[in-house]
N, C-alpha and C positions, 0 to 999 in steps of 0.2 A: 926667522926671516919675515919681514913685513910683507903685506899683501901686494903692494906695488912691485916689490922685487920678485915675488913669486910669479906674478903675471909675466914679467919680462923673461924670467928664467925658463918657464915652460914654453913661451913663444920661441925662444932660441933653441930649446930642445926639439921642438917640432921641426924647425928648419934643418937641424943636423940629422935627425932620424930619417927625414924624407930624402935628403941628399944621398945618404947611404943606400936607401932602398932603391932609388932610381938607378944608381950605378949597378947594383946587384941584379935587378930585374932586366935591365937593358942587356947586360952581359949574358945572362942565361937565356933570354929571349932570342938573341942572335945565335947562340949556340944550338938551341933546340929548334929554331924556326917556328916556334909557337906563336900564333897570332894572339892568343889570349894572354900569354905572358907579355908580349910586346904591348898589347893594349893596356895591361896593368902598369907597364913602364911609363906609358904616356900618361895614364891616370896619376901615377906617383909624381911625374914631372909637374903636372898641374897642381898636385898637392904641395909640392915644393914651392911653386910660385905663390900659391894661396897662403902657405905658412909664412913666406917672406912678407906678403902684404899684411897679414894679421900681426906680424911682429912689428912692422912699421906703425900700424894703427894703434897698437897697445901703447907704444911710446908717444905717438902724436896726441892721442886722446887725453893724456895727462897734462898737456900744456894748460896753463891757467887762462882764464878769459882775458881778452885784450880789447882795445877800442874797436877793432875790426870784427871781433867775434865776442860780443858781450855775453853770449850765452855759453861760451866755452867751445871745446872742440870734440865733445863726446860723440857726435854723429859720424865722425870718421870711422868709428868701429862699425856702425851700421852700413856705411858705404863699403867697408872692407868685406863684410859678410855678403852683401849683394854681389860684389865683384866675384867672390868665391863661387857663388851659385851660378853665375854666368859662365865661369870657367868649367864648372862641372857639366853644364849643358853642352858646351863645346866638346868636351871629352867624350860624352856619350854619343854624339853624332859621329865623331871620328871613329869610335870603336864599332858602331853599327856598320859604317861603310866597310871597314876592314873585315868584319865578320862575314858580311854578305859576300864579299869578294872571295873569301876563303871557302865558303860553302859552294860557290859556283866553280871554283878552281882549286880543289883540295890538293894538298901534298903531304907526304908522310912526315911525321915528327921524329926527331932524334932526341935521345936522352931525356925522355919525359920525366924520369925520376928527379933530375936536377930542377926542372921547372916546378914540380910539386914541392920540393924542399924549399926553394926560395919563396914560394907562395906561403908556405907554413911559417917561415921566418917573418914574412911581411905581416901576417895575421897577428903573430905574437907581439911584435914591436909596436904596430899601430894600435892594437888594443890597449897596451899599457900606456902609451903616450896619450891616446884619446881619453882614457879614464882620468888621467892627470889634468888634461885640458878642461874637461867637464867640471872636475872638482874645484879647481882654482877659478875657472870662468864663472861658475855659479856663485861662489863666495864673493868674487869681485864684481858680479853682475856685468861681466864683459861679453858683449855680443860677439866681438872678434874672436875671442878664445873659444866660446861655445860653437861658433860657426866652424872654426878650424877642427874642433873635436868631432862635429858631425861629418866633416869632410873626411877625416881619418877613419871614422866608423864605416863609411861607405867603402873605403879601401879594405877594411877587415872583411866585410861581407863579400865583396867582389873577389878578393884574393882567395877566400875560402871556396867560392864557386869554381874558380879556375883550378885550384888545387884538387878538388874532387874530380873535375873533368880529366885532369892529367893522370890522377891515380886510376880512374876508370879505364883510361886508354892503356896504361901500363898493365893492369890486371887483365884487360880484355886480350891484349896481345899474348899474354902468358897462357891463359886458359882457352882462348878461342882465336888462335893466330890466323885462321882462315877468313875471319870477319874483318872488314875495314872499319876501324874505330876512329879514324881521323876526324869524322864529322863532329865528334864530341867537343873538340877544341873550339871551333867557331860557335858551336851551340852555347858553350860556356861563356864565350865573349858576348853573345847576344844577351844572356842572362845578366852579365856584368853591366851592359848598357842600360837594361831595364831598371836595375837597382839604382844605378847612378841617376837616371832621369827622375825617379821617385824621390830620391834624397835631395836633388837639386830643387824640385818644386817646393818641398817643405822648408828647405833652407832659405829660398827666396822670400817666402811668406814671413818667416821668422825675422830675417834680417832687415827686410825693406819696410815692414809695417811701421816701425818707429820713425822712418823718414817722412811718413805721412802724418806725423804727430798723433798717433793713436793714443787713446786714453790709457791710463794705468789699468792693470787688471781689476776686475770687479771686486775682488776681495780687498784690495788696497783702497779702492774708493769707498767701500762700505766701512772700512776702519776709519777713514777720514771723517765721514759723516757722523759715525758713532762718537768719535772723540770730540767733535765740535758740539754735538748734542749734549755731551756730558757737562758742558758749561752753562746749561739752561738755568741752573740755580744762581748763577753769577751775573745774570742780566742778559744773556744771549736769548733773543726771541725767535731767531730763525736763520737759516742759511740757504742760499740758492746760487745759481750760476757757478757751480763747482766745475772747474775745468782742470784737467791734468794732462801731462804729456811727459815723455822721457827723452833724454838726449845722452846716450852712453850711460854712465853711472848716475848722472844728475837727473833729479825729478823736478818738474815745474808744476806748482799747484797754485791756483788762484780761485777765490770765491768771494761772494758778497755776504757780509755778516751783519745781521740786523740785531741791534742792541736797544735796550730801554731808551725811550725818547728823552728822558730826563738825565741820562748819564752824561757827565761832562767829558770833554775831549781827553783830559789826562787819564781818567779812569778807563775810557774806551781804548786808549792806546795801550795802557798796562794790560788790559784783558786780552787784547790782540797779541801782544808780545808773549803772554803766557800760553795762548793757544798755539802760536807758531813754535814755541820752545818744545811743547809736547809732540808736535808733528816732527820736528827735527830729531827728537830722541828716537823715533821709529825710522825716519828716513834721513840719516845724516847727509848734510850737504844740500838738502832740498832748497830750492828757491821758492819762497812762499809770498804771495801777494794777497792781502785781505782788504777788501773795500768795505769800510764800515758805514752803515746807514742807520738812521733813527727809525725805530718801529713806532708808527703812529696808530697801529691797529686798524688801518684802512687797507685791507688786503686785496691785492691784485691776484690773478690766477698764478702768476710767477711766485709771489710771496707765499701763497697757500701751499705750493709744492714742497716748501721746506720750512713751514711754520712750526714752531715749537709751543705756541700758546694753546691753552685749552680751547676747544671749539666755541665755547660761549664768549670768549674774548676776541674771536676773529670776526671782524665786521667787514663785509664786502664794500669795496669802494663805490661810492655813488655813481650811477651811469653818467651823470653830467660832468663828473670829474675825470672820466676815463680819457 
């Protein structure tokens, strides 16, 4: 199965698994009267909505560039991840409200064991689906799938918290029936909300950063510089103004390339093509723009920042010419 098909398959799997968990949690939450189980049903409902958005984003991001979108549609995945983070924030606020209300006006739980069982099932299903989303998302460098994976991992942690709370209530009623253990349920819901808020903050930073055209990671930029420097023996004298950004899977890289002043246009073009080909081997599909300049060994501060010439060949530009 090719990578594009894997992306779509796991996106649809996430939609299907979340739909089943929403139905199960809602039924058990209404049966038991557990605010923490109902809060998890709400959370899974938002997971379902987020999974549907991610599924759409995965399909839409693969559309080729067109006249209205010459840089492609990759940022749809970043928008999807940001929307998911906003949904998680909303879920946390709703859960906090319900938990505080339950603490102020507690009522007894029924069938706590059923609640614990559905939470355990939720943990197992979401853990398996999230691992798959992470694996395919990282291979495909899909922000939407990775965001959906993080979304489901929050459900794993919160479901585990709710399950432990319900198990504690069931055990407490068995071994110490004279004690009121009902407070554990809204307390677990508060823990759920706290974990969700933390996950939402990290997801917002991860998904939204590329919308601001953040540079590629430092290690990728270091590789780019090292690769270009490797052509010093072929007439490359320096490189500066390296700028990078990412849009979905696509990377955009541009830089100024200084070459020997006596190099003709055809040779400079062939050299640039070779450098771009090496970069594309590492980053398939990258959009690369190289601005070629002749090196006259009259170095401005900008030129010095990326100069490959020996120090004795670097001549500062005369003050009158600045």
